[in-house]
PyMOL Python script that loads the backbone (N, CA, C, O; Angstrom):
from pymol import cmd

cmd.read_pdbstr("""\
ATOM      1  N   MET A   1      62.473  71.958 113.940  1.00  0.00           N
ATOM      2  CA  MET A   1      62.876  70.745 113.294  1.00  0.00           C
ATOM      3  C   MET A   1      63.554  69.777 114.268  1.00  0.00           C
ATOM      4  O   MET A   1      63.418  68.560 114.148  1.00  0.00           O
ATOM      5  N   GLY A   2      64.287  70.340 115.231  1.00  0.00           N
ATOM      6  CA  GLY A   2      64.986  69.488 116.181  1.00  0.00           C
ATOM      7  C   GLY A   2      64.068  68.627 117.018  1.00  0.00           C
ATOM      8  O   GLY A   2      64.372  67.468 117.300  1.00  0.00           O
ATOM      9  N   LYS A   3      62.920  69.209 117.422  1.00  0.00           N
ATOM     10  CA  LYS A   3      61.941  68.429 118.180  1.00  0.00           C
ATOM     11  C   LYS A   3      61.438  67.225 117.417  1.00  0.00           C
ATOM     12  O   LYS A   3      61.348  66.120 117.952  1.00  0.00           O
ATOM     13  N   GLU A   4      61.105  67.460 116.138  1.00  0.00           N
ATOM     14  CA  GLU A   4      60.581  66.361 115.348  1.00  0.00           C
ATOM     15  C   GLU A   4      61.645  65.293 115.106  1.00  0.00           C
ATOM     16  O   GLU A   4      61.349  64.098 115.139  1.00  0.00           O
ATOM     17  N   LEU A   5      62.859  65.716 114.868  1.00  0.00           N
ATOM     18  CA  LEU A   5      63.979  64.764 114.652  1.00  0.00           C
ATOM     19  C   LEU A   5      64.208  63.919 115.880  1.00  0.00           C
ATOM     20  O   LEU A   5      64.274  62.694 115.780  1.00  0.00           O
ATOM     21  N   LEU A   6      64.333  64.554 117.063  1.00  0.00           N
ATOM     22  CA  LEU A   6      64.604  63.808 118.259  1.00  0.00           C
ATOM     23  C   LEU A   6      63.442  62.888 118.609  1.00  0.00           C
ATOM     24  O   LEU A   6      63.666  61.759 119.045  1.00  0.00           O
ATOM     25  N   THR A   7      62.234  63.335 118.431  1.00  0.00           N
ATOM     26  CA  THR A   7      61.051  62.478 118.695  1.00  0.00           C
ATOM     27  C   THR A   7      61.092  61.255 117.813  1.00  0.00           C
ATOM     28  O   THR A   7      60.780  60.161 118.283  1.00  0.00           O
ATOM     29  N   GLU A   8      61.462  61.391 116.554  1.00  0.00           N
ATOM     30  CA  GLU A   8      61.566  60.265 115.639  1.00  0.00           C
ATOM     31  C   GLU A   8      62.711  59.329 116.044  1.00  0.00           C
ATOM     32  O   GLU A   8      62.561  58.108 116.007  1.00  0.00           O
ATOM     33  N   LEU A   9      63.839  59.899 116.425  1.00  0.00           N
ATOM     34  CA  LEU A   9      64.951  59.073 116.885  1.00  0.00           C
ATOM     35  C   LEU A   9      64.607  58.272 118.121  1.00  0.00           C
ATOM     36  O   LEU A   9      65.011  57.115 118.239  1.00  0.00           O
ATOM     37  N   ILE A  10      63.879  58.855 119.027  1.00  0.00           N
ATOM     38  CA  ILE A  10      63.436  58.147 120.250  1.00  0.00           C
ATOM     39  C   ILE A  10      62.555  56.981 119.866  1.00  0.00           C
ATOM     40  O   ILE A  10      62.747  55.867 120.354  1.00  0.00           O
ATOM     41  N   SER A  11      61.570  57.230 118.977  1.00  0.00           N
ATOM     42  CA  SER A  11      60.695  56.187 118.526  1.00  0.00           C
ATOM     43  C   SER A  11      61.441  55.030 117.871  1.00  0.00           C
ATOM     44  O   SER A  11      61.179  53.860 118.147  1.00  0.00           O
ATOM     45  N   LEU A  12      62.380  55.390 116.992  1.00  0.00           N
ATOM     46  CA  LEU A  12      63.180  54.396 116.323  1.00  0.00           C
ATOM     47  C   LEU A  12      63.989  53.553 117.319  1.00  0.00           C
ATOM     48  O   LEU A  12      64.043  52.328 117.216  1.00  0.00           O
ATOM     49  N   ALA A  13      64.605  54.229 118.269  1.00  0.00           N
ATOM     50  CA  ALA A  13      65.399  53.516 119.282  1.00  0.00           C
ATOM     51  C   ALA A  13      64.534  52.537 120.060  1.00  0.00           C
ATOM     52  O   ALA A  13      64.952  51.408 120.316  1.00  0.00           O
ATOM     53  N   ILE A  14      63.341  52.956 120.436  1.00  0.00           N
ATOM     54  CA  ILE A  14      62.420  52.121 121.197  1.00  0.00           C
ATOM     55  C   ILE A  14      62.036  50.906 120.314  1.00  0.00           C
ATOM     56  O   ILE A  14      62.069  49.764 120.773  1.00  0.00           O
ATOM     57  N   SER A  15      61.679  51.171 119.059  1.00  0.00           N
ATOM     58  CA  SER A  15      61.236  50.075 118.200  1.00  0.00           C
ATOM     59  C   SER A  15      62.341  49.058 117.866  1.00  0.00           C
ATOM     60  O   SER A  15      62.055  47.928 117.469  1.00  0.00           O
ATOM     61  N   HIS A  16      63.613  49.480 118.032  1.00  0.00           N
ATOM     62  CA  HIS A  16      64.726  48.583 117.794  1.00  0.00           C
ATOM     63  C   HIS A  16      65.256  47.983 119.066  1.00  0.00           C
ATOM     64  O   HIS A  16      66.298  47.328 119.053  1.00  0.00           O
ATOM     65  N   GLY A  17      64.557  48.193 120.179  1.00  0.00           N
ATOM     66  CA  GLY A  17      64.900  47.535 121.423  1.00  0.00           C
ATOM     67  C   GLY A  17      66.014  48.181 122.231  1.00  0.00           C
ATOM     68  O   GLY A  17      66.561  47.546 123.133  1.00  0.00           O
ATOM     69  N   ALA A  18      66.361  49.413 121.937  1.00  0.00           N
ATOM     70  CA  ALA A  18      67.413  50.088 122.708  1.00  0.00           C
ATOM     71  C   ALA A  18      66.918  50.318 124.146  1.00  0.00           C
ATOM     72  O   ALA A  18      65.726  50.510 124.382  1.00  0.00           O
ATOM     73  N   ARG A  19      67.862  50.294 125.099  1.00  0.00           N
ATOM     74  CA  ARG A  19      67.521  50.486 126.503  1.00  0.00           C
ATOM     75  C   ARG A  19      67.652  51.912 126.917  1.00  0.00           C
ATOM     76  O   ARG A  19      66.974  52.344 127.849  1.00  0.00           O
ATOM     77  N   SER A  20      68.542  52.704 126.227  1.00  0.00           N
ATOM     78  CA  SER A  20      68.668  54.098 126.606  1.00  0.00           C
ATOM     79  C   SER A  20      69.302  54.871 125.460  1.00  0.00           C
ATOM     80  O   SER A  20      69.850  54.289 124.524  1.00  0.00           O
ATOM     81  N   MET A  21      69.218  56.170 125.550  1.00  0.00           N
ATOM     82  CA  MET A  21      69.860  57.047 124.566  1.00  0.00           C
ATOM     83  C   MET A  21      70.827  57.992 125.361  1.00  0.00           C
ATOM     84  O   MET A  21      70.543  58.387 126.491  1.00  0.00           O
ATOM     85  N   ILE A  22      71.925  58.315 124.743  1.00  0.00           N
ATOM     86  CA  ILE A  22      72.909  59.163 125.352  1.00  0.00           C
ATOM     87  C   ILE A  22      73.082  60.422 124.526  1.00  0.00           C
ATOM     88  O   ILE A  22      73.290  60.334 123.316  1.00  0.00           O
ATOM     89  N   GLY A  23      73.004  61.584 125.140  1.00  0.00           N
ATOM     90  CA  GLY A  23      73.335  62.862 124.525  1.00  0.00           C
ATOM     91  C   GLY A  23      74.654  63.343 125.016  1.00  0.00           C
ATOM     92  O   GLY A  23      74.946  63.270 126.210  1.00  0.00           O
ATOM     93  N   VAL A  24      75.483  63.850 124.086  1.00  0.00           N
ATOM     94  CA  VAL A  24      76.817  64.375 124.447  1.00  0.00           C
ATOM     95  C   VAL A  24      76.823  65.821 123.965  1.00  0.00           C
ATOM     96  O   VAL A  24      76.772  66.101 122.767  1.00  0.00           O
ATOM     97  N   VAL A  25      76.889  66.757 124.965  1.00  0.00           N
ATOM     98  CA  VAL A  25      76.610  68.152 124.664  1.00  0.00           C
ATOM     99  C   VAL A  25      77.701  69.021 125.306  1.00  0.00           C
ATOM    100  O   VAL A  25      78.127  68.730 126.423  1.00  0.00           O
ATOM    101  N   ASP A  26      78.152  70.057 124.642  1.00  0.00           N
ATOM    102  CA  ASP A  26      79.038  71.054 125.267  1.00  0.00           C
ATOM    103  C   ASP A  26      78.348  71.520 126.548  1.00  0.00           C
ATOM    104  O   ASP A  26      77.201  71.968 126.529  1.00  0.00           O
ATOM    105  N   ALA A  27      79.069  71.404 127.653  1.00  0.00           N
ATOM    106  CA  ALA A  27      78.496  71.681 128.966  1.00  0.00           C
ATOM    107  C   ALA A  27      78.051  73.125 129.145  1.00  0.00           C
ATOM    108  O   ALA A  27      77.265  73.413 130.047  1.00  0.00           O
ATOM    109  N   THR A  28      78.533  74.038 128.310  1.00  0.00           N
ATOM    110  CA  THR A  28      78.095  75.456 128.389  1.00  0.00           C
ATOM    111  C   THR A  28      76.899  75.739 127.524  1.00  0.00           C
ATOM    112  O   THR A  28      76.395  76.862 127.530  1.00  0.00           O
ATOM    113  N   ASN A  29      76.410  74.740 126.761  1.00  0.00           N
ATOM    114  CA  ASN A  29      75.317  74.926 125.856  1.00  0.00           C
ATOM    115  C   ASN A  29      74.006  74.662 126.583  1.00  0.00           C
ATOM    116  O   ASN A  29      73.393  73.603 126.448  1.00  0.00           O
ATOM    117  N   ILE A  30      73.602  75.654 127.351  1.00  0.00           N
ATOM    118  CA  ILE A  30      72.397  75.488 128.215  1.00  0.00           C
ATOM    119  C   ILE A  30      71.144  75.257 127.408  1.00  0.00           C
ATOM    120  O   ILE A  30      70.254  74.528 127.845  1.00  0.00           O
ATOM    121  N   ARG A  31      71.052  75.875 126.215  1.00  0.00           N
ATOM    122  CA  ARG A  31      69.863  75.675 125.359  1.00  0.00           C
ATOM    123  C   ARG A  31      69.741  74.199 124.942  1.00  0.00           C
ATOM    124  O   ARG A  31      68.643  73.642 124.966  1.00  0.00           O
ATOM    125  N   SER A  32      70.836  73.576 124.569  1.00  0.00           N
ATOM    126  CA  SER A  32      70.802  72.185 124.161  1.00  0.00           C
ATOM    127  C   SER A  32      70.507  71.260 125.354  1.00  0.00           C
ATOM    128  O   SER A  32      69.767  70.286 125.217  1.00  0.00           O
ATOM    129  N   ILE A  33      71.080  71.563 126.506  1.00  0.00           N
ATOM    130  CA  ILE A  33      70.834  70.757 127.662  1.00  0.00           C
ATOM    131  C   ILE A  33      69.349  70.856 128.078  1.00  0.00           C
ATOM    132  O   ILE A  33      68.729  69.848 128.417  1.00  0.00           O
ATOM    133  N   THR A  34      68.789  72.082 128.049  1.00  0.00           N
ATOM    134  CA  THR A  34      67.371  72.284 128.338  1.00  0.00           C
ATOM    135  C   THR A  34      66.513  71.535 127.361  1.00  0.00           C
ATOM    136  O   THR A  34      65.528  70.914 127.759  1.00  0.00           O
ATOM    137  N   PHE A  35      66.862  71.574 126.064  1.00  0.00           N
ATOM    138  CA  PHE A  35      66.112  70.890 125.016  1.00  0.00           C
ATOM    139  C   PHE A  35      66.047  69.404 125.311  1.00  0.00           C
ATOM    140  O   PHE A  35      64.983  68.789 125.248  1.00  0.00           O
ATOM    141  N   HIS A  36      67.217  68.830 125.637  1.00  0.00           N
ATOM    142  CA  HIS A  36      67.257  67.395 125.916  1.00  0.00           C
ATOM    143  C   HIS A  36      66.395  67.050 127.165  1.00  0.00           C
ATOM    144  O   HIS A  36      65.661  66.062 127.180  1.00  0.00           O
ATOM    145  N   LYS A  37      66.512  67.878 128.172  1.00  0.00           N
ATOM    146  CA  LYS A  37      65.732  67.647 129.391  1.00  0.00           C
ATOM    147  C   LYS A  37      64.250  67.676 129.127  1.00  0.00           C
ATOM    148  O   LYS A  37      63.509  66.901 129.732  1.00  0.00           O
ATOM    149  N   LYS A  38      63.779  68.558 128.229  1.00  0.00           N
ATOM    150  CA  LYS A  38      62.381  68.619 127.874  1.00  0.00           C
ATOM    151  C   LYS A  38      61.913  67.355 127.203  1.00  0.00           C
ATOM    152  O   LYS A  38      60.711  67.094 127.153  1.00  0.00           O
ATOM    153  N   HIS A  39      62.851  66.541 126.672  1.00  0.00           N
ATOM    154  CA  HIS A  39      62.521  65.321 125.999  1.00  0.00           C
ATOM    155  C   HIS A  39      62.867  64.088 126.851  1.00  0.00           C
ATOM    156  O   HIS A  39      63.032  62.989 126.322  1.00  0.00           O
ATOM    157  N   GLY A  40      62.975  64.281 128.158  1.00  0.00           N
ATOM    158  CA  GLY A  40      63.125  63.179 129.062  1.00  0.00           C
ATOM    159  C   GLY A  40      64.550  62.754 129.367  1.00  0.00           C
ATOM    160  O   GLY A  40      64.753  61.700 129.970  1.00  0.00           O
ATOM    161  N   PHE A  41      65.514  63.518 128.984  1.00  0.00           N
ATOM    162  CA  PHE A  41      66.916  63.206 129.291  1.00  0.00           C
ATOM    163  C   PHE A  41      67.252  63.797 130.679  1.00  0.00           C
ATOM    164  O   PHE A  41      66.696  64.810 131.103  1.00  0.00           O
ATOM    165  N   HIS A  42      68.173  63.122 131.350  1.00  0.00           N
ATOM    166  CA  HIS A  42      68.645  63.568 132.663  1.00  0.00           C
ATOM    167  C   HIS A  42      70.157  63.639 132.627  1.00  0.00           C
ATOM    168  O   HIS A  42      70.803  62.865 131.921  1.00  0.00           O
ATOM    169  N   GLU A  43      70.725  64.565 133.382  1.00  0.00           N
ATOM    170  CA  GLU A  43      72.162  64.708 133.435  1.00  0.00           C
ATOM    171  C   GLU A  43      72.760  63.441 134.057  1.00  0.00           C
ATOM    172  O   GLU A  43      72.357  63.028 135.144  1.00  0.00           O
ATOM    173  N   ALA A  44      73.726  62.826 133.359  1.00  0.00           N
ATOM    174  CA  ALA A  44      74.327  61.550 133.805  1.00  0.00           C
ATOM    175  C   ALA A  44      75.806  61.731 134.153  1.00  0.00           C
ATOM    176  O   ALA A  44      76.387  60.857 134.797  1.00  0.00           O
ATOM    177  N   GLY A  45      76.410  62.805 133.760  1.00  0.00           N
ATOM    178  CA  GLY A  45      77.816  63.004 134.057  1.00  0.00           C
ATOM    179  C   GLY A  45      78.410  64.181 133.350  1.00  0.00           C
ATOM    180  O   GLY A  45      77.761  64.847 132.543  1.00  0.00           O
ATOM    181  N   LEU A  46      79.683  64.432 133.674  1.00  0.00           N
ATOM    182  CA  LEU A  46      80.416  65.534 133.084  1.00  0.00           C
ATOM    183  C   LEU A  46      81.839  65.054 132.794  1.00  0.00           C
ATOM    184  O   LEU A  46      82.515  64.530 133.680  1.00  0.00           O
ATOM    185  N   LEU A  47      82.274  65.228 131.592  1.00  0.00           N
ATOM    186  CA  LEU A  47      83.631  64.909 131.196  1.00  0.00           C
ATOM    187  C   LEU A  47      84.428  66.218 131.042  1.00  0.00           C
ATOM    188  O   LEU A  47      84.070  67.050 130.209  1.00  0.00           O
ATOM    189  N   ARG A  48      85.454  66.407 131.794  1.00  0.00           N
ATOM    190  CA  ARG A  48      86.167  67.683 131.803  1.00  0.00           C
ATOM    191  C   ARG A  48      87.233  67.726 130.715  1.00  0.00           C
ATOM    192  O   ARG A  48      88.008  66.786 130.539  1.00  0.00           O
ATOM    193  N   GLU A  49      87.251  68.827 129.999  1.00  0.00           N
ATOM    194  CA  GLU A  49      88.225  69.145 128.992  1.00  0.00           C
ATOM    195  C   GLU A  49      88.504  67.980 127.984  1.00  0.00           C
ATOM    196  O   GLU A  49      89.652  67.609 127.737  1.00  0.00           O
ATOM    197  N   VAL A  50      87.435  67.446 127.440  1.00  0.00           N
ATOM    198  CA  VAL A  50      87.578  66.384 126.460  1.00  0.00           C
ATOM    199  C   VAL A  50      87.276  66.855 125.044  1.00  0.00           C
ATOM    200  O   VAL A  50      87.588  66.156 124.080  1.00  0.00           O
ATOM    201  N   GLY A  51      86.674  68.028 124.908  1.00  0.00           N
ATOM    202  CA  GLY A  51      86.432  68.592 123.583  1.00  0.00           C
ATOM    203  C   GLY A  51      87.341  69.788 123.363  1.00  0.00           C
ATOM    204  O   GLY A  51      87.722  70.481 124.306  1.00  0.00           O
ATOM    205  N   HIS A  52      87.685  70.020 122.095  1.00  0.00           N
ATOM    206  CA  HIS A  52      88.543  71.147 121.767  1.00  0.00           C
ATOM    207  C   HIS A  52      87.993  71.849 120.555  1.00  0.00           C
ATOM    208  O   HIS A  52      87.804  71.230 119.508  1.00  0.00           O
ATOM    209  N   LYS A  53      87.729  73.156 120.683  1.00  0.00           N
ATOM    210  CA  LYS A  53      87.195  73.927 119.579  1.00  0.00           C
ATOM    211  C   LYS A  53      87.681  75.364 119.692  1.00  0.00           C
ATOM    212  O   LYS A  53      87.641  75.962 120.768  1.00  0.00           O
ATOM    213  N   PHE A  54      88.133  75.905 118.586  1.00  0.00           N
ATOM    214  CA  PHE A  54      88.616  77.293 118.570  1.00  0.00           C
ATOM    215  C   PHE A  54      89.658  77.555 119.658  1.00  0.00           C
ATOM    216  O   PHE A  54      89.613  78.578 120.340  1.00  0.00           O
ATOM    217  N   ASP A  55      90.580  76.633 119.809  1.00  0.00           N
ATOM    218  CA  ASP A  55      91.679  76.742 120.775  1.00  0.00           C
ATOM    219  C   ASP A  55      91.227  76.797 122.256  1.00  0.00           C
ATOM    220  O   ASP A  55      91.938  77.308 123.121  1.00  0.00           O
ATOM    221  N   ILE A  56      90.056  76.269 122.503  1.00  0.00           N
ATOM    222  CA  ILE A  56      89.506  76.221 123.884  1.00  0.00           C
ATOM    223  C   ILE A  56      89.149  74.776 124.210  1.00  0.00           C
ATOM    224  O   ILE A  56      88.517  74.091 123.406  1.00  0.00           O
ATOM    225  N   TRP A  57      89.560  74.309 125.405  1.00  0.00           N
ATOM    226  CA  TRP A  57      89.149  72.994 125.845  1.00  0.00           C
ATOM    227  C   TRP A  57      87.768  73.091 126.452  1.00  0.00           C
ATOM    228  O   TRP A  57      87.479  74.017 127.210  1.00  0.00           O
ATOM    229  N   LEU A  58      86.918  72.143 126.123  1.00  0.00           N
ATOM    230  CA  LEU A  58      85.486  72.157 126.525  1.00  0.00           C
ATOM    231  C   LEU A  58      85.145  70.975 127.413  1.00  0.00           C
ATOM    232  O   LEU A  58      85.624  69.860 127.209  1.00  0.00           O
ATOM    233  N   ASP A  59      84.315  71.241 128.392  1.00  0.00           N
ATOM    234  CA  ASP A  59      83.732  70.180 129.180  1.00  0.00           C
ATOM    235  C   ASP A  59      82.514  69.650 128.402  1.00  0.00           C
ATOM    236  O   ASP A  59      81.874  70.398 127.663  1.00  0.00           O
ATOM    237  N   VAL A  60      82.210  68.397 128.567  1.00  0.00           N
ATOM    238  CA  VAL A  60      81.088  67.798 127.867  1.00  0.00           C
ATOM    239  C   VAL A  60      80.112  67.185 128.866  1.00  0.00           C
ATOM    240  O   VAL A  60      80.496  66.396 129.730  1.00  0.00           O
ATOM    241  N   ALA A  61      78.846  67.562 128.730  1.00  0.00           N
ATOM    242  CA  ALA A  61      77.786  67.018 129.573  1.00  0.00           C
ATOM    243  C   ALA A  61      77.265  65.751 128.918  1.00  0.00           C
ATOM    244  O   ALA A  61      77.070  65.704 127.704  1.00  0.00           O
ATOM    245  N   LEU A  62      77.041  64.721 129.731  1.00  0.00           N
ATOM    246  CA  LEU A  62      76.407  63.485 129.261  1.00  0.00           C
ATOM    247  C   LEU A  62      74.976  63.492 129.754  1.00  0.00           C
ATOM    248  O   LEU A  62      74.724  63.694 130.942  1.00  0.00           O
ATOM    249  N   LEU A  63      74.043  63.274 128.853  1.00  0.00           N
ATOM    250  CA  LEU A  63      72.629  63.235 129.216  1.00  0.00           C
ATOM    251  C   LEU A  63      72.113  61.873 128.788  1.00  0.00           C
ATOM    252  O   LEU A  63      72.508  61.353 127.744  1.00  0.00           O
ATOM    253  N   GLN A  64      71.240  61.301 129.585  1.00  0.00           N
ATOM    254  CA  GLN A  64      70.742  59.947 129.307  1.00  0.00           C
ATOM    255  C   GLN A  64      69.217  59.921 129.409  1.00  0.00           C
ATOM    256  O   GLN A  64      68.636  60.555 130.290  1.00  0.00           O
ATOM    257  N   ARG A  65      68.584  59.193 128.513  1.00  0.00           N
ATOM    258  CA  ARG A  65      67.141  58.939 128.573  1.00  0.00           C
ATOM    259  C   ARG A  65      66.959  57.425 128.541  1.00  0.00           C
ATOM    260  O   ARG A  65      67.333  56.762 127.574  1.00  0.00           O
ATOM    261  N   MET A  66      66.387  56.898 129.599  1.00  0.00           N
ATOM    262  CA  MET A  66      66.031  55.493 129.630  1.00  0.00           C
ATOM    263  C   MET A  66      64.787  55.308 128.736  1.00  0.00           C
ATOM    264  O   MET A  66      63.863  56.123 128.733  1.00  0.00           O
ATOM    265  N   LEU A  67      64.813  54.197 127.982  1.00  0.00           N
ATOM    266  CA  LEU A  67      63.696  53.943 127.095  1.00  0.00           C
ATOM    267  C   LEU A  67      62.839  52.843 127.625  1.00  0.00           C
ATOM    268  O   LEU A  67      61.838  52.486 127.004  1.00  0.00           O
TER     269      LEU A  67
END
""", "prot")
cmd.dss("prot")
cmd.show_as("cartoon", "prot")
cmd.util.cbc("prot")
cmd.orient("prot")
């Protein structure tokens, strides 16, 4: 379902004139990062310790797809 949803979101963004899309992902979530890369996203940056979950500070990966 994720593939279909992201494909539709990309199409909608293009049709509305967006220049790029940004993904914000837990930097340790390799499956999600790989998923985004398969759909044309590239690593654009890393924000250190900006997320907090279950008493753990998380780094966040920024992924970008130019449209």
